[in-house]
FIROTI-503978 format. One record per residue (C-alpha): x, y, z; residue number from 1. Coordinates in steps of 0.001 Angstrom, whole numbers. Example, Ala and Ser with C-alpha at 12.3 -4.5 7.8 and 13.67 -1.06 7.14 Angstrom:
<recs>
        xx        yy        zz     k
     12300     -4500      7800     1
     13670     -1060      7140     2
</recs>
This chain:
<recs>
        xx        yy        zz     k
     35436    -65628     -2348     1
     32683    -64487        -6     2
     28975    -65040      -588     3
     25997    -64003      1472     4
     22649    -62299      1607     5
     22038    -58554      1672     6
     20930    -57527      5147     7
     17249    -56814      4831     8
     14327    -58199      6783     9
     12485    -59230      3635    10
     13524    -60679       313    11
     11150    -58425     -1577    12
     13393    -55349     -1767    13
     14319    -55642     -5423    14
     10791    -56130     -6757    15
      9812    -53100     -4655    16
     12642    -51013     -6101    17
     11714    -52086     -9620    18
      8016    -51441     -9110    19
      7982    -48196     -7189    20
     10956    -46448     -8727    21
     10245    -47470    -12270    22
      8440    -44270    -13278    23
     11544    -42302    -12368    24
     14144    -44881    -13353    25
     16444    -42446    -15161    26
     17503    -41230    -11702    27
     19969    -44155    -11430    28
     22615    -42221    -13368    29
     22337    -39179    -11124    30
     22695    -41389     -8037    31
     25748    -43291     -9280    32
     27545    -40130    -10370    33
     26619    -38391     -7097    34
     28268    -41303     -5241    35
     31363    -40944     -7444    36
     31490    -37207     -6745    37
     31161    -37852     -2990    38
     34035    -40356     -3119    39
     36191    -37821     -4996    40
     35310    -34932     -2687    41
     36181    -37084       362    42
     39594    -37748     -1136    43
     40176    -34024     -1686    44
     39173    -33304      1917    45
     41597    -35973      3195    46
     44401    -34515      1076    47
     43685    -31045      2481    48
     43839    -32459      6022    49
     47201    -34124      5270    50
     45827    -37662      5685    51
     46575    -38693      2107    52
     50134    -39331      1020    53
     51210    -38902     -2573    54
     49556    -37093     -5471    55
     45830    -36822     -6047    56
     46346    -37464     -9749    57
     43526    -37419    -12295    58
     40180    -37179    -10470    59
     37943    -37160    -13562    60
     34796    -39293    -13364    61
     34303    -41313    -16558    62
     31023    -42580    -17965    63
     30995    -45024    -20860    64
     28516    -47215    -22762    65
     29311    -50549    -24408    66
     26417    -51419    -26709    67
     27803    -54877    -27551    68
     28231    -55921    -23932    69
     25054    -54003    -23000    70
     26814    -52230    -20138    71
     27084    -48754    -18660    72
     30200    -48021    -16625    73
     30768    -45211    -14110    74
     34380    -44923    -12910    75
     35953    -42634    -10336    76
     39396    -42245     -8763    77
     38048    -41373     -5328    78
     38575    -42977     -1934    79
     37472    -46448     -3031    80
     36376    -49119      -514    81
     37986    -51869      1505    82
     36216    -55284      1581    83
     34845    -54345      5011    84
     33501    -51014      3754    85
     32022    -52703       703    86
     30173    -55137      2969    87
     28994    -52307      5216    88
     27779    -49901      2505    89
     26306    -52308       -32    90
     25087    -55268      2023    91
     23589    -53693      5136    92
     20436    -51839      4143    93
     18570    -50559      7165    94
     15096    -51637      6245    95
     12310    -52403      8704    96
      9767    -54269      6577    97
      8447    -54261      3057    98
      4861    -53673      4203    99
      5746    -50631      6277   100
      7800    -49335      3378   101
      4919    -49730       931   102
      2395    -48097      3256   103
      4606    -45139      4036   104
      5996    -44314       610   105
      3500    -45552     -1967   106
      2536    -41945     -2860   107
      6058    -40518     -2711   108
      8080    -42117     -5487   109
     11001    -39701     -5209   110
     11222    -40035     -1450   111
     12380    -43657     -1612   112
     15900    -43028     -2831   113
     18069    -41272      -271   114
     15695    -41746      2664   115
     16819    -45357      2989   116
     20309    -45002      1490   117
     19008    -46641     -1660   118
     20807    -44360     -4125   119
     23135    -47114     -5294   120
     20303    -49638     -5465   121
     18438    -47468     -7992   122
     20815    -49079    -10522   123
     18734    -52266    -10282   124
     15827    -50392    -11882   125
     17577    -50766    -15238   126
     19954    -53721    -14675   127
     19731    -57475    -14292   128
     23262    -57554    -12862   129
     25509    -54976    -11191   130
     29256    -55263    -10592   131
     31323    -53028     -8353   132
     35136    -53155     -8656   133
     36841    -51017     -6029   134
     40237    -50355     -4456   135
     40669    -48335     -1268   136
     43054    -45375      -989   137
     44669    -47015      2040   138
     48170    -48505      1762   139
     48387    -52131       676   140
     44644    -52236       -21   141
     43543    -55020     -2339   142
     40965    -54501     -5099   143
     37706    -56430     -4692   144
     34670    -57103     -6828   145
     31048    -57186     -5645   146
     28402    -58808     -7854   147
     24618    -59027     -7482   148
     21990    -60203     -9968   149
     19014    -58380     -8482   150
     18258    -60968     -5820   151
     19384    -60714     -2195   152
     22354    -63013     -3023   153
     25713    -61315     -3654   154
     29345    -62332     -4004   155
     32630    -60605     -3126   156
     35878    -61779     -4679   157
     39380    -60571     -5449   158
     39705    -58392     -8559   159
     42182    -56376    -10580   160
     42360    -52589    -10396   161
     45636    -50736    -10548   162
     44577    -47421     -8995   163
     42335    -46464     -6090   164
     38696    -45711     -6850   165
     35530    -47508     -7933   166
     33989    -48846    -11150   167
     30246    -49525    -11185   168
     29229    -51671    -14153   169
     25540    -52058    -14986   170
     24384    -54918    -17202   171
     21309    -53302    -18714   172
     18146    -55404    -18776   173
     15993    -55940    -21867   174
     13371    -53380    -20774   175
     15920    -50585    -20479   176
     17737    -50714    -23813   177
     17143    -46994    -24339   178
     19964    -46343    -21842   179
     22474    -47982    -24170   180
     21992    -45103    -26608   181
     24750    -42509    -26215   182
     22296    -39694    -27009   183
     20083    -40754    -24053   184
     23012    -40869    -21608   185
     24245    -37503    -22876   186
     20766    -36063    -22309   187
     20668    -37363    -18710   188
     24185    -36130    -17948   189
     23243    -32705    -19272   190
     20080    -32697    -17146   191
     21427    -33969    -13820   192
     25184    -33470    -13853   193
     25743    -30245    -15801   194
     27175    -28361    -12819   195
     28705    -31058    -10601   196
     31961    -29974     -8889   197
     34129    -32806    -10293   198
     34909    -33112    -14004   199
     32879    -35807    -15767   200
     33728    -37168    -19201   201
     31515    -38951    -21662   202
     32634    -39693    -25210   203
     35104    -37657    -27230   204
     35218    -34084    -28430   205
     34369    -33770    -32127   206
     35192    -31180    -34753   207
     33895    -30487    -38245   208
     36437    -31581    -40828   209
     36107    -32380    -44533   210
     32337    -32231    -44426   211
     31833    -34441    -41381   212
     32377    -34634    -37603   213
     35549    -36457    -36532   214
     36914    -37387    -33095   215
     39686    -35139    -31787   216
     40965    -37798    -29378   217
     40184    -35519    -26408   218
     37767    -36564    -23684   219
     34524    -34599    -23728   220
     33916    -32806    -20433   221
     30164    -32537    -19985   222
     30002    -30271    -16918   223
     30972    -26841    -15657   224
     32552    -27487    -12240   225
     32423    -23821    -11165   226
     29032    -22444    -12184   227
     28468    -18750    -11515   228
     26288    -19258     -8419   229
     29193    -20981     -6583   230
     31469    -17952     -7095   231
     31412    -14868     -4846   232
     29393    -11992     -6365   233
     32431     -9714     -5943   234
     34376    -11927     -8357   235
     31756    -11771    -11113   236
     31125     -9138    -13784   237
     27932     -8428    -15752   238
     29210    -10456    -18705   239
     29748    -13464    -16393   240
     26070    -13386    -15403   241
     25028    -13060    -19070   242
     27293    -15938    -20080   243
     25829    -18180    -17348   244
     22274    -17283    -18425   245
     23091    -18396    -21968   246
     24537    -21598    -20512   247
     21210    -22261    -18761   248
     18981    -21117    -21628   249
     20858    -21213    -24948   250
     17821    -20012    -26911   251
     16621    -17349    -24461   252
     16577    -13550    -24810   253
     18924    -11517    -22664   254
     17415    -11071    -19172   255
     16616     -7663    -17691   256
     18810     -8128    -14592   257
     19639    -10665    -11892   258
     19744    -11307     -8156   259
     22668    -13260     -6674   260
     21605    -15075     -3485   261
     24244    -16033      -933   262
     22852    -16960      2504   263
     24627    -18820      5334   264
     22158    -18355      8203   265
     19586    -19511      9346   266
     19859    -21883      6351   267
     22247    -22304      3461   268
     21133    -21011        92   269
     22985    -19869     -2987   270
     21729    -19142     -6460   271
     21163    -16625     -9212   272
     17678    -15550    -10270   273
     17126    -13704    -13539   274
     14257    -11421    -14542   275
     13306    -12494    -18055   276
     11503    -10297    -20535   277
      7874    -11277    -19966   278
      4872     -9495    -21341   279
      2256    -12140    -22040   280
      1383    -15790    -21536   281
      2433    -16598    -17982   282
      2214    -20393    -18328   283
      4924    -20620    -20991   284
      7334    -18841    -18664   285
      6915    -21117    -15656   286
      9240    -23909    -14441   287
     12388    -22152    -15555   288
     14073    -22144    -12138   289
     16306    -25155    -11595   290
     16728    -26492     -8064   291
     20051    -28055     -7035   292
     21357    -29707     -3891   293
     25146    -29256     -3667   294
     25267    -28764     -7446   295
     23218    -31930     -8118   296
     20070    -31205    -10139   297
     16874    -32002     -8224   298
     13919    -30532    -10140   299
     12657    -27626    -12208   300
      9224    -27718    -10556   301
      9910    -25318     -7710   302
      6340    -24546     -6596   303
      6393    -24738     -2823   304
     10020    -23690     -2564   305
      9460    -20286     -4118   306
      6181    -18335     -4043   307
      3899    -18760     -7054   308
      4756    -15410     -8645   309
      8502    -16097     -8487   310
      8051    -19140    -10729   311
      8041    -16553    -13530   312
     11751    -15947    -12875   313
     14566    -17948    -14454   314
     17772    -19202    -12861   315
     19180    -21550    -10247   316
     18683    -22205     -6523   317
     21033    -24474     -4581   318
     20510    -25510      -975   319
     21779    -28501      1001   320
     18854    -27856      3360   321
     16436    -29158       723   322
     16749    -32945       348   323
     17946    -34379     -2941   324
     14759    -36375     -3389   325
     12204    -33753     -2676   326
      8473    -34544     -2406   327
      5492    -32190     -2482   328
      4277    -33204       983   329
      7785    -32594      2341   330
      7857    -29102       881   331
      4480    -28234      2374   332
      5557    -29135      5898   333
      9278    -28320      6087   334
     10106    -25193      8082   335
     13377    -24569      6236   336
     11556    -24499      2918   337
      9096    -21903      4272   338
     11992    -19748      5526   339
     13736    -20028      2175   340
     10541    -19000       363   341
     10070    -15928      2589   342
     13735    -14973      2260   343
     13708    -15165     -1546   344
     10582    -12979     -1660   345
     12315    -10381       521   346
     15529    -10470     -1532   347
     13644    -10030     -4798   348
     11653     -7071     -3437   349
     14797     -5464     -1977   350
     16676     -5885     -5258   351
     13862     -4326     -7289   352
     13668     -1419     -4837   353
     17442      -958     -5059   354
     17323      -821     -8887   355
     14369      1595     -8759   356
     16171      3975     -6394   357
     19547      3712     -8130   358
     18355      4336    -11703   359
     14654      5153    -11963   360
     14899      6059    -15666   361
     16268      2590    -16477   362
     13610       983    -14256   363
     10876      2834    -16162   364
     12331      1645    -19496   365
     12014     -1950    -18302   366
      8615     -1485    -16663   367
      6543     -3023    -19473   368
      8514     -6255    -19058   369
      8476     -6115    -15238   370
      4843     -5098    -14804   371
      3283     -8549    -15219   372
      5712    -10074    -12731   373
      5299     -7332    -10096   374
      1490     -7206    -10465   375
      1294    -10995    -10087   376
      3477    -10797     -6970   377
      1428     -8056     -5311   378
     -1881     -9830     -5972   379
      -696    -13198     -4629   380
      1808    -12313     -1853   381
       853     -9838       865   382
      4434     -9376      2077   383
      5614     -8646     -1459   384
      2869     -6035     -1865   385
      4015     -4266      1307   386
      7427     -3697      -263   387
      6457     -3471     -3946   388
      3840      -752     -3398   389
      6792      1641     -2906   390
      8258      1025     -6385   391
      5358      -356     -8457   392
      4437      2127    -11184   393
      1356      3443    -12921   394
      1766      4506    -16559   395
      -695      7032    -17951   396
     -1881      7435    -21540   397
       890     10008    -22138   398
      3461      7303    -21220   399
      4498      9087    -18024   400
      5285      7000    -14928   401
      4234      7515    -11304   402
      4554      5583     -8067   403
      1222      4888     -6367   404
      1880      7695     -3886   405
      2884     10196     -6603   406
      -202      9435     -8660   407
     -2576      9852     -5745   408
     -1160     13339     -5125   409
     -1463     14178     -8831   410
     -5188     13384     -9149   411
     -6516     14019     -5644   412
     -7671     17613     -6151   413
     -9390     17205     -9527   414
    -10584     13584     -9450   415
    -12358     13375     -6103   416
    -16121     13050     -6495   417
    -18888     14576     -4367   418
    -18779     11544     -2026   419
    -15062     12162     -1290   420
    -14113      9070     -3326   421
    -10916      9325     -5376   422
    -11579      8180     -8961   423
     -8770      6508    -10918   424
     -9728      6760    -14590   425
     -8149      4165    -16862   426
     -8082      2957    -20440   427
     -7512      -577    -21735   428
     -6759       571    -25297   429
     -5463      4003    -26236   430
     -6569      3387    -29835   431
    -10096      2034    -29263   432
    -10902      4501    -26467   433
     -9129      7536    -27954   434
    -12170      9869    -28059   435
    -13127      9053    -24448   436
     -9552      9681    -23276   437
     -9448     13037    -25061   438
    -12742     14125    -23482   439
    -11478     13199    -20022   440
     -8212     15058    -20588   441
    -10156     18085    -21797   442
    -11858     18123    -18383   443
     -8405     18179    -16757   444
     -8498     14494    -15761   445
     -5568     12098    -16050   446
     -6120      8616    -17524   447
     -4066      5513    -16682   448
     -3090      2962    -19304   449
     -4051      -460    -17921   450
     -3857     -2839    -20872   451
     -2060     -5794    -19244   452
     -3537     -9264    -18936   453
     -3641     -9099    -15119   454
     -4934     -5531    -14863   455
     -8561     -6575    -14242   456
     -7386     -8488    -11163   457
     -4995     -5674    -10182   458
     -7808     -3087    -10247   459
     -9978     -5163     -7917   460
     -6979     -5788     -5661   461
     -5944     -2118     -5449   462
     -9515     -1020     -4695   463
     -9283     -3181     -1579   464
     -5971     -1533      -634   465
     -6488      2145     -1505   466
     -8692      4074       921   467
    -11918      5592      -459   468
    -10866      4984     -4051   469
    -12459      3499     -7136   470
    -11219      2594    -10627   471
    -13474      3634    -13515   472
    -12840      2846    -17170   473
    -12908      5994    -19243   474
    -15619      4708    -21601   475
    -17938      3389    -18876   476
    -20029      6574    -18812   477
    -20295     10062    -20249   478
    -17457     12289    -19105   479
    -19677     14383    -16763   480
    -20690     11245    -14854   481
    -17293      9530    -14669   482
    -16511     11700    -11647   483
    -19759     13016    -10246   484
    -19470     16606     -9035   485
    -22137     18839     -7473   486
    -23105     20895    -10540   487
    -26025     19777    -12700   488
    -26659     20802    -16314   489
    -30029     22295    -17352   490
    -31814     20480    -20190   491
    -33159     22317    -23250   492
    -35916     19712    -23554   493
    -38814     18836    -21262   494
    -39119     15480    -19489   495
    -41830     14408    -21965   496
    -39561     15296    -24910   497
    -36650     13386    -23334   498
    -38896     10349    -22862   499
    -39813     10535    -26549   500
    -36116     10630    -27480   501
    -35595      7265    -25740   502
    -38086      5665    -28124   503
    -36896      7676    -31121   504
    -33291      6495    -30736   505
    -34242      2898    -29927   506
    -32972      1918    -33371   507
    -32562     -1810    -33857   508
    -29097     -2990    -34902   509
    -28154     -6373    -36307   510
    -25344     -6789    -33774   511
    -25643     -9265    -30903   512
    -25110     -6508    -28309   513
    -27983     -5138    -26236   514
    -28429     -1337    -26217   515
    -30234       534    -23475   516
    -31126      4079    -24558   517
    -30398      6670    -21856   518
    -30939     10446    -22107   519
    -28266     12342    -20144   520
    -28190     16129    -19869   521
    -24695     17069    -21104   522
    -22927     20153    -22371   523
    -24059     21155    -25874   524
    -20452     20764    -27086   525
    -20424     17079    -26114   526
    -21195     14444    -28762   527
    -24906     14043    -29606   528
    -24835     10274    -29045   529
    -22261      8255    -27051   530
    -21860      4526    -26418   531
    -20818      3507    -22884   532
    -20620       216    -20968   533
    -21325      -270    -17290   534
    -18079      -563    -15292   535
    -19551     -3338    -13133   536
    -20863     -5517    -15991   537
    -17763     -5088    -18136   538
    -15457     -5895    -15242   539
    -17444     -9002    -14346   540
    -17265    -10194    -17955   541
    -13516     -9504    -18056   542
    -13051    -11489    -14846   543
    -15071    -14321    -16374   544
    -12848    -14325    -19478   545
     -9785    -14630    -17223   546
    -11262    -17576    -15331   547
    -12266    -15544    -12290   548
    -15173    -17798    -11375   549
    -17762    -15437    -12902   550
    -19069    -17838    -15578   551
    -22621    -16519    -15206   552
    -21536    -13096    -16475   553
    -19395    -14585    -19236   554
    -22454    -16205    -20835   555
    -24438    -12959    -20894   556
    -24483    -10822    -24073   557
    -22558     -7535    -24026   558
    -24755     -4703    -22756   559
    -24153     -1042    -23637   560
    -25771      2309    -22948   561
    -26639      4474    -25946   562
    -26457      7922    -24326   563
    -28396     10708    -26098   564
    -27444     14327    -25323   565
    -30659     16456    -25389   566
    -28634     19707    -25376   567
    -26731     19050    -28593   568
    -28005     21245    -31475   569
    -28495     18219    -33759   570
    -30650     16429    -31173   571
    -32612     19633    -30516   572
    -33210     19939    -34313   573
    -34322     16284    -34550   574
    -36790     16978    -31724   575
    -38086     20075    -33597   576
    -38494     18044    -36803   577
    -40335     15367    -34850   578
    -42788     17920    -33449   579
    -43305     19406    -36919   580
    -43923     16021    -38562   581
    -45876     14208    -35828   582
    -46918     17084    -33570   583
    -50680     16644    -33908   584
    -50575     12847    -33529   585
    -48303     13137    -30485   586
    -50550     15833    -28960   587
    -53649     13736    -29508   588
    -51948     10698    -27991   589
    -50739     12784    -25067   590
    -54235     14191    -24407   591
    -55889     10771    -24663   592
    -53215      9192    -22485   593
    -53539     11931    -19880   594
    -57319     11509    -19750   595
    -57174      7709    -19366   596
    -54362      8018    -16831   597
    -56472     10336    -14685   598
    -59382      7876    -14905   599
    -57178      4972    -13856   600
    -55769      6956    -10927   601
    -59298      7976     -9786   602
    -60626      4387    -10019   603
    -57579      3006     -8164   604
    -58069      5590     -5415   605
    -61794      4804     -5006   606
    -61273      1026     -4998   607
    -58434      1483     -2559   608
    -60901      2699        56   609
    -62626      -713       162   610
    -61626     -4306       800   611
    -61135     -6447     -2325   612
    -64203     -8618     -1602   613
    -66399     -5489     -1322   614
    -65592     -4328     -4883   615
    -68031     -5587     -7532   616
    -66445     -7607    -10339   617
    -67719     -5197    -12960   618
    -65696     -2353    -11353   619
    -62570     -4536    -11245   620
    -63014     -5456    -14913   621
    -63540     -1795    -15834   622
    -60298      -765    -14091   623
    -58390     -3566    -15794   624
    -59763     -2474    -19185   625
    -58717      1169    -18633   626
    -55248        22    -17563   627
    -54973     -1954    -20802   628
    -56150      1068    -22778   629
    -53430      3155    -21106   630
    -50775       545    -21885   631
    -51944       321    -25519   632
    -51723      4118    -25880   633
    -48203      4182    -24449   634
    -47216      1293    -26764   635
    -48757      3105    -29732   636
    -46739      6252    -28952   637
    -43550      4192    -28538   638
    -44153      2337    -31834   639
    -44892      5631    -33636   640
    -41641      7142    -32380   641
    -39555      4021    -33118   642
    -40947      3831    -36663   643
    -40151      7531    -37189   644
    -36622      7046    -35833   645
    -36034      3976    -38019   646
    -36841      6071    -41138   647
    -35008      9207    -39979   648
    -31569      9364    -41620   649
    -30240     11831    -39040   650
    -31169      9535    -36139   651
    -29586      6528    -37860   652
    -26510      8596    -38706   653
    -25970      9751    -35134   654
    -26372      6205    -33751   655
    -23963      4815    -36360   656
    -21422      7566    -35639   657
    -21495      6614    -31950   658
    -21029      2932    -32837   659
    -18231      3796    -35270   660
    -16410      5790    -32577   661
    -16517      2643    -30439   662
    -15319       352    -33252   663
    -18713     -1408    -33221   664
    -19951      -697    -36755   665
    -19050     -3513    -39128   666
    -20084     -5453    -42211   667
    -23405     -4530    -43866   668
    -24191     -1810    -41305   669
    -20860       -95    -42010   670
    -21498      -206    -45768   671
    -25006      1248    -45245   672
    -23526      4019    -43057   673
    -21000      4980    -45746   674
    -23708      5139    -48439   675
    -26001      7195    -46157   676
    -23116      9592    -45371   677
    -22633     10236    -49099   678
    -26382     10795    -49567   679
    -26519     13277    -46669   680
    -23573     15216    -48100   681
</recs>
């Protein structure tokens, strides 16, 4: 029997392992099984090279739990170890000093294992004693047993083992009892070892019989040794890809399509990425890509390895060029990772372009599910935009699809304004904005349907990309002003009459919105009153709602324009009724106002000829009084008109009709409108 101390320069290694790996202590099972797989794969390689005599035999790796003995056992029939190899691999840990170790890796928990060959030693995170019984593949090799209780002391002695291979037996400590539950081990095996290339058994297969599950006596294989991504694409059919997707995501919907990655140079990368059906709620969809290193599960947090927008995809990536114990700082600095990220972006764009060109009709059918993903990619990745702008689609309110280039050609002639700016009209709700869409279409304009959750960001992004172009929501102004042309409509009313209309239609509503009355000269066939919202303000508020850093706008109340059409016959009639009912009072006010205004202008002109200190105080006071008189007269006229409008059923009816068309008339005001409508009929 041999005894000794493990070759480290400090005796603090085990407390360090316990302390700094504890938060990720379930990793021990992955490490032990990875070692068993390595030992088995080495044996296969030696057999292929003709170095191994005799049969390979059963190479299954077996995992078992003994609750009574409080042990977990991992057994393989791989190359095994001689006493010399055992001493070399388990007792000589290249370790400079505990202090250096702590300083360097205190923020990188996952980096510890692997970087110092500590994979095996992760077993001490959950054990108070570890035994290794091993027998080398070499002729006349004797089995030996290594034992360590978590201190630097170990022992090596003769043991019994009939066949080559290694058993690792963990005596689980009192703080890690959860790992003696079969359900916990099964969960970890399913997480880390689901696709390892050597068969792994744990427990027995069960079947339902006589109202209960019973053992079949067959070992339960927990892994698929040939997952789809390890097979050549030419050997796979569509159903194979679907079957593998269901293996990854048993509860998921069928994906739209997939990309099979198979790269040998300048780095190694294999994998299958699936496009899931995504329409809303980005966050729920993230972290669905699983990262593997030689079929060993590493992580499902792949930010840094794939661009942000590709985290919406599902599937598997496998690369030996990404270390098993990956850390965020490593990903940010590693050149291979950056190359892999750029390559995946290119492959995804190329695949989408290929599908678009091959079967555009099918691509259009899937667009509603693809749109969020492609929009997100274009906004966040410049290189993806360069490729995606060739196949990204616009959908209009008639559900017709266009590439960006096709749509520009479609609208260029009719939707270019007097400043040579191309106007892209859009709607965010075909139902709510129906009347505005119809008016635009009647003018020969085309309207895009942009109702996705990222479309506010997309619009801002595309305005920075498209030359001399602007996006305008179809309800942001009256149809004549959405795309400003040269022609100007003549008004049937004078400027004074139009000013009076502003006060007349300044009807107070109980809603929290703010209404600014605007008189716009429109065609007499246009609606008498229209509600619009400024494109700038609405877009800023939308950005604020999406967390675009515009909180100031988000706290402001909604502001709308109440646009009155002075050419509509109903508005002309209301103006005539106003003149008939209040004509004399308005004329008197107008005459008095005009007289005082002239006085104010004369006094201002005379006082303007002198310096302020030369003007007597009495003259200054007189001017101030006349200004106040003028303001009072204007206020009196405004109040007279507002009071008239508040009592005028036609005015109230037209305002309410405009609000109703915009889905803004609710509760008591809606009930009042209905009653008034009946009375007017």
